[in-house]
C-alpha positions, 0 to 999 in steps of 0.5 A: 409934568405929565399926569399918571393914573396911579394905583390907590396905594401910596409911598410909606415914609417907613419903607426902606429903599429896597421895599420902595424899589420893589413896589415900583417894579411891581407897578404898585407905585410910579416913580413920580408918585414916590418922588412927589411924596418925598418932596412933600415930606422934605417940604414939611420937615426940612425948614426945621431941620435944615438938612437939605440945602440944594434943591434939585427937584426939577432935575429929578422930575425930568428923570422920573418922567423919562420913559428910559429911566434907569433900571436897577436895584433902586430904580425910582427911589428918591435919594440925596447926595452929600454936598461934599466930594460927590460932584454932579456935572453942571451942579455946584458942590458947596462943601459947606462954603457959600462961594464954592456953592456958585461954582458948577462941577465939570464932571460927575464923580464915579460914585454918583454915576453908579447911584444914577445907574442903580436908578436912584432919583437925586432930588437934593444935596445935604448940609455939611460942615465947611470942607467936611472938617467937623463932627458937627454940621454948622456951616456959617454959609447955610446954618446948622443942621438939626437933629430930628430927635431934639432940634437943639442938638447936632445930628453930627458931622460931616454927614449930618444933613444926610443923617437928619434927612434919613432919620426924619423920614425924608428918604430911606437912605442918603449918601455919606462919606467918612474920613474920621467918623463922618458916617458912623457919628451921625448915624449913632447920633440919629438912631441909624445904621452906618457902615464905613467900607474898607479902604479901596472898596469904593473908588474916589475917581476921577478926582482922586486916587485916595482921599486924606491918605486913604482915610476917607470911604464913601457909602450911605447912611440908612435905616436898614442893614439890607439897604446898606448892603445893597448899596455896597453892591452898587458902589464896590469895585474899581474905576479905570486908573485907580491905584490898586484893585481890591479883590471883589467880594464873592457874591452879593453883600445883600446875600450876607444879610440874614446869613448866620455869622457863626460863633465869633470871638469879640473883643470889647473895649469901652474906655476912651483911647485918648483917656477922656470920660465916656458917658455912662449911656454910651459905655453901658450900650456897648456892654449891653450889646456884648451881653446880647452877642454872648447870648447869641452864641458869641464869645466876648472878652474885655480888652484895653483900647487898641494901640496908642490912642493919643499918638494916633490922635496926634497923627490923625490931626497932623494929616487933618491940618496938612490936608486943609492947608493943601485944600485951601492952597488948591482953591486959591489957585482956582481963584477962591481966596482964603478969606472966603473960608471960615476962621476955623478952617483958615486956622487949621490951614495955617497950622498945616502950612507951618508943618514941615514935609518931614513932619508930615511924612514921619506922622504918616509913617506912624499909621503903621503902628495902629495897623499892626496893633489892630492886625494883632487883635484880629489874629485873636478876635473876629470883631472889635466892639466899642461905643460909637461915641463917648458923649451925646450929641452936643447942643447947637453952637456949644462947640464953637470957639468962644468970642475971645478965641475967635478974635485971637484967631482972626488977629493971628490970621491977619498977620500970618503968625503960623508959628505963634498959632502952633506954639500956642496950642490953641487950635490943637486943644480945640481939636482934641476937645472935639475928639474927646467926644468922638474918640473911637472912630478914627482908628478905622480910618487910619487903618483902612478897616471896615467899621459900622455904627448900629443903633442901640437905645435912647438915653435919658434925654431921648437921644439915640446911642449907638455901638461900633463894631469893626472887623479886619480889612475886607470883612464887610461881609462879616459886619453885615452878618452881625448887623443883621443878627443884631437888627433881628434880635434888637430891632430899631426899625420902629424908632421915630424921632419927634420930627418925622415926616410920616 
């Protein structure tokens, strides 16, 4: 690698991405200097976190040594891709699976091209649960990602590796995606900011028109609101062949940061929409956030959870089972056998295969009900406030099926007894048990509305707690204004987990 004469200053693990980019543009830092510092931080903490599972440092070093390195709002800033749904041509996308990790991608996805055009320097990929199917990140192929606030606990999922890497100071921002809470849950569990954009705001091209019936949105997890806003400016907008084009925001999302949101009407709900217990720290945090917002001039009313939460959960799971079945069938057609996947994944697919097309279509049609219920709420209120999750992050391994259930699932799979599995209710019960920990996030996915998790406090065990705020479809601008107001009034930039690569 070429040697540069660098100024005496050095990259700071506490800088956000925009601050790093500004220091690079000014000549205070060179991109290679910033990259090497990120690699040192990664090497220092990743053995304990298992957040980064694919090493692309040679590719990254080649990029920063190229005199024609892209100029953009994040030029020279080190970055990590999520190892799911973000293909980089010539590099494998494991999706949390060992066999898929040996299959190089043919084409670079549109969002990755946009990050590259913005000047980001990709040096690795982050850990995910297999196929992104869980709110924990514990793939058998790569082992669990761990939460830098307490290594015995999960950082959440499916963007768990991304959240762990950002929280631990490896990078200021990392790629993420959200099909049921996969940006907001890890952000909440790791003390970070996470915004899920509106349906259609970020393209799924070229592989998909929509992912999971439009429930999935890609974006980032960050430490600062302004980084997320600027990243949305990079990612927002259609690609050729998209099924529809979302009207662009008038101006830059970055300019919404610091802009007064005005006096808002806010609806507060702290009860679980599916009737489970909500941990006192998470409920109290949403209540405290409501009180702060009221002190800032907003009006807050307590409300019941929107719509029929149990029916929404059932319909979400129907889509989930069906999508897993479709994915495994597609991989089978590419020569990847079902036995290459985890027992849990195969059980989900088996349930999906015994669903009829009519059952799936009827379930998808019922997504209209929460859309209308939420639309009615937003006719009276500007923002819907809830806890981000109902329970603290689980201990590593705590949510794995017990050995007896694992053996039962394996026997059912061996004989292809999908009907027996469906009638037993075993997998559905396991899925509901997991949803009881994170029941607040799926509403935004099924309705396509934007939602964000904002860091709020640490609980008695020293684990982060977050609050979720949702707005009407297309109102990311409003959420960014509110997030910025909360960031100023109730800052979190000074938070440092015990495992931090400073």
